[in-house]
MARLOGU-591900 format. One record per residue (C-alpha): residue in one letter; x, y, z. Coordinates in nm, 2 decimals. Layout:
BEGIN
<node><aa>A</aa><xx>X</xx><yy>Y</yy><zz>Z</zz></node>
...
// end
This chain:
BEGIN
<node><aa>M</aa><xx>3.82</xx><yy>10.60</yy><zz>0.31</zz></node>
<node><aa>D</aa><xx>3.50</xx><yy>10.59</yy><zz>0.10</zz></node>
<node><aa>G</aa><xx>3.51</xx><yy>10.48</yy><zz>-0.25</zz></node>
<node><aa>V</aa><xx>3.85</xx><yy>10.30</yy><zz>-0.22</zz></node>
<node><aa>D</aa><xx>3.91</xx><yy>9.93</yy><zz>-0.20</zz></node>
<node><aa>Q</aa><xx>4.10</xx><yy>9.77</yy><zz>0.08</zz></node>
<node><aa>V</aa><xx>4.41</xx><yy>9.57</yy><zz>0.03</zz></node>
<node><aa>R</aa><xx>4.54</xx><yy>9.30</yy><zz>0.28</zz></node>
<node><aa>H</aa><xx>4.93</xx><yy>9.30</yy><zz>0.33</zz></node>
<node><aa>N</aa><xx>5.10</xx><yy>8.97</yy><zz>0.31</zz></node>
<node><aa>P</aa><xx>5.33</xx><yy>8.98</yy><zz>0.50</zz></node>
<node><aa>P</aa><xx>5.20</xx><yy>9.28</yy><zz>0.72</zz></node>
<node><aa>M</aa><xx>5.37</xx><yy>9.62</yy><zz>0.70</zz></node>
<node><aa>Q</aa><xx>5.52</xx><yy>9.66</yy><zz>1.02</zz></node>
<node><aa>S</aa><xx>5.61</xx><yy>10.00</yy><zz>1.17</zz></node>
<node><aa>L</aa><xx>5.97</xx><yy>10.10</yy><zz>1.26</zz></node>
<node><aa>D</aa><xx>6.08</xx><yy>10.08</yy><zz>1.63</zz></node>
<node><aa>K</aa><xx>6.20</xx><yy>10.40</yy><zz>1.78</zz></node>
<node><aa>T</aa><xx>6.44</xx><yy>10.49</yy><zz>2.05</zz></node>
<node><aa>H</aa><xx>6.61</xx><yy>10.78</yy><zz>2.19</zz></node>
<node><aa>S</aa><xx>6.82</xx><yy>10.61</yy><zz>2.42</zz></node>
<node><aa>K</aa><xx>7.17</xx><yy>10.49</yy><zz>2.36</zz></node>
<node><aa>G</aa><xx>7.14</xx><yy>10.22</yy><zz>2.61</zz></node>
<node><aa>E</aa><xx>6.85</xx><yy>10.06</yy><zz>2.41</zz></node>
<node><aa>L</aa><xx>7.07</xx><yy>10.07</yy><zz>2.09</zz></node>
<node><aa>S</aa><xx>7.36</xx><yy>9.91</yy><zz>2.28</zz></node>
<node><aa>E</aa><xx>7.12</xx><yy>9.62</yy><zz>2.41</zz></node>
<node><aa>F</aa><xx>7.01</xx><yy>9.57</yy><zz>2.03</zz></node>
<node><aa>D</aa><xx>7.37</xx><yy>9.58</yy><zz>1.92</zz></node>
<node><aa>A</aa><xx>7.46</xx><yy>9.31</yy><zz>2.19</zz></node>
<node><aa>M</aa><xx>7.16</xx><yy>9.10</yy><zz>2.09</zz></node>
<node><aa>V</aa><xx>7.24</xx><yy>9.09</yy><zz>1.71</zz></node>
<node><aa>R</aa><xx>7.61</xx><yy>9.01</yy><zz>1.80</zz></node>
<node><aa>K</aa><xx>7.50</xx><yy>8.68</yy><zz>1.96</zz></node>
<node><aa>E</aa><xx>7.33</xx><yy>8.57</yy><zz>1.67</zz></node>
<node><aa>V</aa><xx>7.51</xx><yy>8.70</yy><zz>1.38</zz></node>
<node><aa>D</aa><xx>7.91</xx><yy>8.71</yy><zz>1.31</zz></node>
<node><aa>G</aa><xx>8.07</xx><yy>8.96</yy><zz>1.08</zz></node>
<node><aa>F</aa><xx>7.77</xx><yy>9.19</yy><zz>1.00</zz></node>
<node><aa>T</aa><xx>7.76</xx><yy>9.55</yy><zz>0.89</zz></node>
<node><aa>Y</aa><xx>7.50</xx><yy>9.80</yy><zz>0.99</zz></node>
<node><aa>S</aa><xx>7.34</xx><yy>9.98</yy><zz>0.67</zz></node>
<node><aa>V</aa><xx>7.23</xx><yy>10.32</yy><zz>0.83</zz></node>
<node><aa>E</aa><xx>6.98</xx><yy>10.52</yy><zz>0.61</zz></node>
<node><aa>P</aa><xx>6.79</xx><yy>10.84</yy><zz>0.68</zz></node>
<node><aa>K</aa><xx>6.41</xx><yy>10.81</yy><zz>0.76</zz></node>
<node><aa>I</aa><xx>6.21</xx><yy>11.06</yy><zz>0.53</zz></node>
<node><aa>D</aa><xx>5.87</xx><yy>11.13</yy><zz>0.67</zz></node>
<node><aa>G</aa><xx>5.65</xx><yy>11.01</yy><zz>0.39</zz></node>
<node><aa>V</aa><xx>5.35</xx><yy>10.76</yy><zz>0.35</zz></node>
<node><aa>S</aa><xx>5.45</xx><yy>10.41</yy><zz>0.34</zz></node>
<node><aa>I</aa><xx>5.37</xx><yy>10.24</yy><zz>0.01</zz></node>
<node><aa>S</aa><xx>5.35</xx><yy>9.89</yy><zz>-0.11</zz></node>
<node><aa>L</aa><xx>5.41</xx><yy>9.83</yy><zz>-0.48</zz></node>
<node><aa>L</aa><xx>5.31</xx><yy>9.48</yy><zz>-0.62</zz></node>
<node><aa>Y</aa><xx>5.46</xx><yy>9.38</yy><zz>-0.97</zz></node>
<node><aa>E</aa><xx>5.33</xx><yy>9.06</yy><zz>-1.13</zz></node>
<node><aa>G</aa><xx>5.49</xx><yy>8.97</yy><zz>-1.48</zz></node>
<node><aa>R</aa><xx>5.71</xx><yy>9.28</yy><zz>-1.39</zz></node>
<node><aa>R</aa><xx>5.42</xx><yy>9.51</yy><zz>-1.45</zz></node>
<node><aa>L</aa><xx>5.29</xx><yy>9.74</yy><zz>-1.15</zz></node>
<node><aa>V</aa><xx>4.95</xx><yy>9.58</yy><zz>-1.09</zz></node>
<node><aa>R</aa><xx>4.87</xx><yy>9.73</yy><zz>-0.74</zz></node>
<node><aa>A</aa><xx>4.98</xx><yy>10.00</yy><zz>-0.51</zz></node>
<node><aa>A</aa><xx>4.85</xx><yy>10.03</yy><zz>-0.15</zz></node>
<node><aa>T</aa><xx>4.91</xx><yy>10.25</yy><zz>0.17</zz></node>
<node><aa>R</aa><xx>5.04</xx><yy>10.09</yy><zz>0.49</zz></node>
<node><aa>G</aa><xx>4.71</xx><yy>10.17</yy><zz>0.67</zz></node>
<node><aa>N</aa><xx>4.71</xx><yy>9.97</yy><zz>0.99</zz></node>
<node><aa>G</aa><xx>4.98</xx><yy>9.76</yy><zz>0.88</zz></node>
<node><aa>Q</aa><xx>4.75</xx><yy>9.47</yy><zz>0.81</zz></node>
<node><aa>V</aa><xx>4.51</xx><yy>9.63</yy><zz>0.57</zz></node>
<node><aa>G</aa><xx>4.57</xx><yy>9.95</yy><zz>0.35</zz></node>
<node><aa>D</aa><xx>4.40</xx><yy>10.15</yy><zz>0.08</zz></node>
<node><aa>D</aa><xx>4.43</xx><yy>10.06</yy><zz>-0.28</zz></node>
<node><aa>V</aa><xx>4.59</xx><yy>10.38</yy><zz>-0.46</zz></node>
<node><aa>T</aa><xx>4.70</xx><yy>10.23</yy><zz>-0.78</zz></node>
<node><aa>L</aa><xx>4.56</xx><yy>10.49</yy><zz>-1.00</zz></node>
<node><aa>N</aa><xx>4.72</xx><yy>10.77</yy><zz>-0.81</zz></node>
<node><aa>V</aa><xx>5.06</xx><yy>10.60</yy><zz>-0.77</zz></node>
<node><aa>R</aa><xx>5.07</xx><yy>10.55</yy><zz>-1.17</zz></node>
<node><aa>T</aa><xx>5.09</xx><yy>10.93</yy><zz>-1.18</zz></node>
<node><aa>I</aa><xx>5.43</xx><yy>10.94</yy><zz>-0.98</zz></node>
<node><aa>R</aa><xx>5.72</xx><yy>10.96</yy><zz>-1.23</zz></node>
<node><aa>S</aa><xx>5.97</xx><yy>10.80</yy><zz>-0.99</zz></node>
<node><aa>V</aa><xx>5.74</xx><yy>10.48</yy><zz>-0.96</zz></node>
<node><aa>P</aa><xx>5.83</xx><yy>10.23</yy><zz>-1.26</zz></node>
<node><aa>L</aa><xx>5.52</xx><yy>10.11</yy><zz>-1.43</zz></node>
<node><aa>R</aa><xx>5.72</xx><yy>9.81</yy><zz>-1.57</zz></node>
<node><aa>L</aa><xx>6.05</xx><yy>9.64</yy><zz>-1.45</zz></node>
<node><aa>P</aa><xx>6.33</xx><yy>9.52</yy><zz>-1.68</zz></node>
<node><aa>D</aa><xx>6.36</xx><yy>9.16</yy><zz>-1.77</zz></node>
<node><aa>D</aa><xx>6.62</xx><yy>9.08</yy><zz>-1.50</zz></node>
<node><aa>A</aa><xx>6.38</xx><yy>9.17</yy><zz>-1.23</zz></node>
<node><aa>P</aa><xx>6.19</xx><yy>8.90</yy><zz>-1.05</zz></node>
<node><aa>D</aa><xx>5.87</xx><yy>8.79</yy><zz>-1.22</zz></node>
<node><aa>G</aa><xx>5.68</xx><yy>8.89</yy><zz>-0.90</zz></node>
<node><aa>I</aa><xx>5.79</xx><yy>9.12</yy><zz>-0.64</zz></node>
<node><aa>E</aa><xx>5.62</xx><yy>9.35</yy><zz>-0.38</zz></node>
<node><aa>V</aa><xx>5.85</xx><yy>9.67</yy><zz>-0.34</zz></node>
<node><aa>R</aa><xx>5.80</xx><yy>9.87</yy><zz>-0.03</zz></node>
<node><aa>G</aa><xx>5.91</xx><yy>10.23</yy><zz>0.03</zz></node>
<node><aa>E</aa><xx>5.78</xx><yy>10.59</yy><zz>0.09</zz></node>
<node><aa>V</aa><xx>5.59</xx><yy>10.85</yy><zz>-0.12</zz></node>
<node><aa>Y</aa><xx>5.67</xx><yy>11.21</yy><zz>-0.01</zz></node>
<node><aa>M</aa><xx>5.66</xx><yy>11.57</yy><zz>-0.12</zz></node>
<node><aa>T</aa><xx>5.96</xx><yy>11.79</yy><zz>-0.13</zz></node>
<node><aa>R</aa><xx>5.95</xx><yy>12.12</yy><zz>0.05</zz></node>
<node><aa>D</aa><xx>5.94</xx><yy>12.32</yy><zz>-0.28</zz></node>
<node><aa>G</aa><xx>5.63</xx><yy>12.11</yy><zz>-0.39</zz></node>
<node><aa>F</aa><xx>5.48</xx><yy>12.16</yy><zz>-0.05</zz></node>
<node><aa>V</aa><xx>5.51</xx><yy>12.53</yy><zz>-0.06</zz></node>
<node><aa>K</aa><xx>5.37</xx><yy>12.57</yy><zz>-0.43</zz></node>
<node><aa>L</aa><xx>5.08</xx><yy>12.33</yy><zz>-0.33</zz></node>
<node><aa>N</aa><xx>4.98</xx><yy>12.53</yy><zz>-0.02</zz></node>
<node><aa>Q</aa><xx>5.02</xx><yy>12.86</yy><zz>-0.23</zz></node>
<node><aa>R</aa><xx>4.76</xx><yy>12.72</yy><zz>-0.47</zz></node>
<node><aa>E</aa><xx>4.54</xx><yy>12.60</yy><zz>-0.21</zz></node>
<node><aa>E</aa><xx>4.52</xx><yy>12.94</yy><zz>-0.04</zz></node>
<node><aa>E</aa><xx>4.48</xx><yy>13.11</yy><zz>-0.37</zz></node>
<node><aa>A</aa><xx>4.17</xx><yy>12.89</yy><zz>-0.41</zz></node>
<node><aa>G</aa><xx>4.03</xx><yy>12.96</yy><zz>-0.09</zz></node>
<node><aa>R</aa><xx>4.11</xx><yy>12.63</yy><zz>0.06</zz></node>
<node><aa>E</aa><xx>4.28</xx><yy>12.53</yy><zz>0.39</zz></node>
<node><aa>P</aa><xx>4.65</xx><yy>12.48</yy><zz>0.34</zz></node>
<node><aa>F</aa><xx>4.81</xx><yy>12.16</yy><zz>0.44</zz></node>
<node><aa>A</aa><xx>4.99</xx><yy>12.15</yy><zz>0.78</zz></node>
<node><aa>N</aa><xx>5.31</xx><yy>11.97</yy><zz>0.67</zz></node>
<node><aa>P</aa><xx>5.45</xx><yy>11.78</yy><zz>0.36</zz></node>
<node><aa>R</aa><xx>5.36</xx><yy>11.43</yy><zz>0.50</zz></node>
<node><aa>N</aa><xx>4.98</xx><yy>11.53</yy><zz>0.53</zz></node>
<node><aa>A</aa><xx>5.00</xx><yy>11.69</yy><zz>0.19</zz></node>
<node><aa>A</aa><xx>5.15</xx><yy>11.36</yy><zz>0.05</zz></node>
<node><aa>A</aa><xx>4.88</xx><yy>11.15</yy><zz>0.22</zz></node>
<node><aa>G</aa><xx>4.60</xx><yy>11.36</yy><zz>0.11</zz></node>
<node><aa>S</aa><xx>4.72</xx><yy>11.37</yy><zz>-0.26</zz></node>
<node><aa>L</aa><xx>4.74</xx><yy>10.98</yy><zz>-0.25</zz></node>
<node><aa>R</aa><xx>4.39</xx><yy>10.94</yy><zz>-0.12</zz></node>
<node><aa>Q</aa><xx>4.24</xx><yy>11.17</yy><zz>-0.39</zz></node>
<node><aa>L</aa><xx>3.96</xx><yy>11.00</yy><zz>-0.58</zz></node>
<node><aa>N</aa><xx>4.08</xx><yy>11.18</yy><zz>-0.90</zz></node>
<node><aa>P</aa><xx>4.41</xx><yy>11.07</yy><zz>-1.01</zz></node>
<node><aa>A</aa><xx>4.44</xx><yy>11.40</yy><zz>-1.25</zz></node>
<node><aa>I</aa><xx>4.45</xx><yy>11.59</yy><zz>-0.92</zz></node>
<node><aa>T</aa><xx>4.72</xx><yy>11.37</yy><zz>-0.77</zz></node>
<node><aa>A</aa><xx>4.94</xx><yy>11.42</yy><zz>-1.09</zz></node>
<node><aa>T</aa><xx>4.95</xx><yy>11.81</yy><zz>-1.01</zz></node>
<node><aa>R</aa><xx>5.09</xx><yy>11.74</yy><zz>-0.66</zz></node>
<node><aa>K</aa><xx>5.46</xx><yy>11.66</yy><zz>-0.76</zz></node>
<node><aa>L</aa><xx>5.49</xx><yy>11.36</yy><zz>-0.54</zz></node>
<node><aa>S</aa><xx>5.81</xx><yy>11.14</yy><zz>-0.54</zz></node>
<node><aa>A</aa><xx>5.88</xx><yy>10.79</yy><zz>-0.42</zz></node>
<node><aa>F</aa><xx>6.18</xx><yy>10.59</yy><zz>-0.30</zz></node>
<node><aa>A</aa><xx>6.21</xx><yy>10.22</yy><zz>-0.22</zz></node>
<node><aa>Y</aa><xx>6.39</xx><yy>10.04</yy><zz>0.06</zz></node>
<node><aa>T</aa><xx>6.27</xx><yy>9.71</yy><zz>0.12</zz></node>
<node><aa>Y</aa><xx>6.03</xx><yy>9.42</yy><zz>-0.01</zz></node>
<node><aa>G</aa><xx>5.75</xx><yy>9.19</yy><zz>0.09</zz></node>
<node><aa>E</aa><xx>5.67</xx><yy>8.91</yy><zz>-0.13</zz></node>
<node><aa>I</aa><xx>5.93</xx><yy>8.80</yy><zz>-0.40</zz></node>
<node><aa>S</aa><xx>5.92</xx><yy>8.53</yy><zz>-0.65</zz></node>
<node><aa>H</aa><xx>6.32</xx><yy>8.49</yy><zz>-0.63</zz></node>
<node><aa>R</aa><xx>6.60</xx><yy>8.67</yy><zz>-0.47</zz></node>
<node><aa>D</aa><xx>6.96</xx><yy>8.70</yy><zz>-0.60</zz></node>
<node><aa>F</aa><xx>7.10</xx><yy>8.95</yy><zz>-0.35</zz></node>
<node><aa>A</aa><xx>7.22</xx><yy>8.90</yy><zz>0.02</zz></node>
<node><aa>T</aa><xx>7.26</xx><yy>9.25</yy><zz>0.15</zz></node>
<node><aa>Q</aa><xx>7.08</xx><yy>9.58</yy><zz>0.17</zz></node>
<node><aa>S</aa><xx>7.35</xx><yy>9.74</yy><zz>-0.06</zz></node>
<node><aa>E</aa><xx>7.29</xx><yy>9.44</yy><zz>-0.30</zz></node>
<node><aa>Y</aa><xx>6.93</xx><yy>9.51</yy><zz>-0.30</zz></node>
<node><aa>F</aa><xx>6.98</xx><yy>9.89</yy><zz>-0.37</zz></node>
<node><aa>D</aa><xx>7.17</xx><yy>9.79</yy><zz>-0.66</zz></node>
<node><aa>R</aa><xx>6.88</xx><yy>9.59</yy><zz>-0.81</zz></node>
<node><aa>L</aa><xx>6.62</xx><yy>9.87</yy><zz>-0.71</zz></node>
<node><aa>E</aa><xx>6.85</xx><yy>10.14</yy><zz>-0.89</zz></node>
<node><aa>S</aa><xx>6.89</xx><yy>9.92</yy><zz>-1.20</zz></node>
<node><aa>W</aa><xx>6.50</xx><yy>9.86</yy><zz>-1.20</zz></node>
<node><aa>G</aa><xx>6.44</xx><yy>10.24</yy><zz>-1.20</zz></node>
<node><aa>F</aa><xx>6.37</xx><yy>10.30</yy><zz>-0.85</zz></node>
<node><aa>K</aa><xx>6.50</xx><yy>10.59</yy><zz>-0.63</zz></node>
<node><aa>T</aa><xx>6.67</xx><yy>10.50</yy><zz>-0.31</zz></node>
<node><aa>T</aa><xx>6.85</xx><yy>10.67</yy><zz>-0.02</zz></node>
<node><aa>R</aa><xx>7.17</xx><yy>10.53</yy><zz>-0.11</zz></node>
<node><aa>A</aa><xx>7.33</xx><yy>10.88</yy><zz>-0.15</zz></node>
<node><aa>W</aa><xx>7.27</xx><yy>10.94</yy><zz>0.22</zz></node>
<node><aa>A</aa><xx>7.32</xx><yy>10.59</yy><zz>0.34</zz></node>
<node><aa>H</aa><xx>7.62</xx><yy>10.48</yy><zz>0.54</zz></node>
<node><aa>H</aa><xx>7.78</xx><yy>10.16</yy><zz>0.66</zz></node>
<node><aa>A</aa><xx>7.93</xx><yy>10.09</yy><zz>0.99</zz></node>
<node><aa>R</aa><xx>8.05</xx><yy>9.80</yy><zz>1.20</zz></node>
<node><aa>T</aa><xx>8.00</xx><yy>9.93</yy><zz>1.53</zz></node>
<node><aa>L</aa><xx>7.75</xx><yy>10.19</yy><zz>1.72</zz></node>
<node><aa>N</aa><xx>8.04</xx><yy>10.43</yy><zz>1.76</zz></node>
<node><aa>E</aa><xx>8.09</xx><yy>10.44</yy><zz>1.39</zz></node>
<node><aa>I</aa><xx>7.72</xx><yy>10.54</yy><zz>1.35</zz></node>
<node><aa>Q</aa><xx>7.77</xx><yy>10.80</yy><zz>1.60</zz></node>
<node><aa>D</aa><xx>8.07</xx><yy>10.96</yy><zz>1.42</zz></node>
<node><aa>V</aa><xx>7.86</xx><yy>10.99</yy><zz>1.10</zz></node>
<node><aa>Y</aa><xx>7.52</xx><yy>11.11</yy><zz>1.27</zz></node>
// end
């Protein structure tokens, strides 16, 4: 994108694997069980947004970047600062340095209202909420992004100065105490694939 600095991710932001086959899930489950004893799956919904990297140094948000190609993304710090669900400063019990990773998305209501404004202004409406969120993050004017009603949630991390959690549930505890939204309300825990299927 012209006029935007590039950010190199360390570690890279990998994409999620996809499968539509129960057989492939069973193979994955069998592989994990050979390596790990007594584990529990944390099953979370995938919200179709724009992957985001939020870097905090001295517990302050210093950089936000899109996933891009996984190795290099766009610096969208000024635009992300307009999203109310992204904390600009973390509390004292957070790590001094941490890269929080999550998704920026637009609700259906926000999407409908945005497209109404676009059509009233004689502009082409966005095809779907994900495209609308991506276009909003890539605006060169943060004031425009601020009108787009973007939201964000966090679910993992990259670099971190120290870690005092061992599970995804514990990490969600930390994220929520630091002011982030998570998908905990829709998440489930399961010990077997059959338990996952019973839920979904």
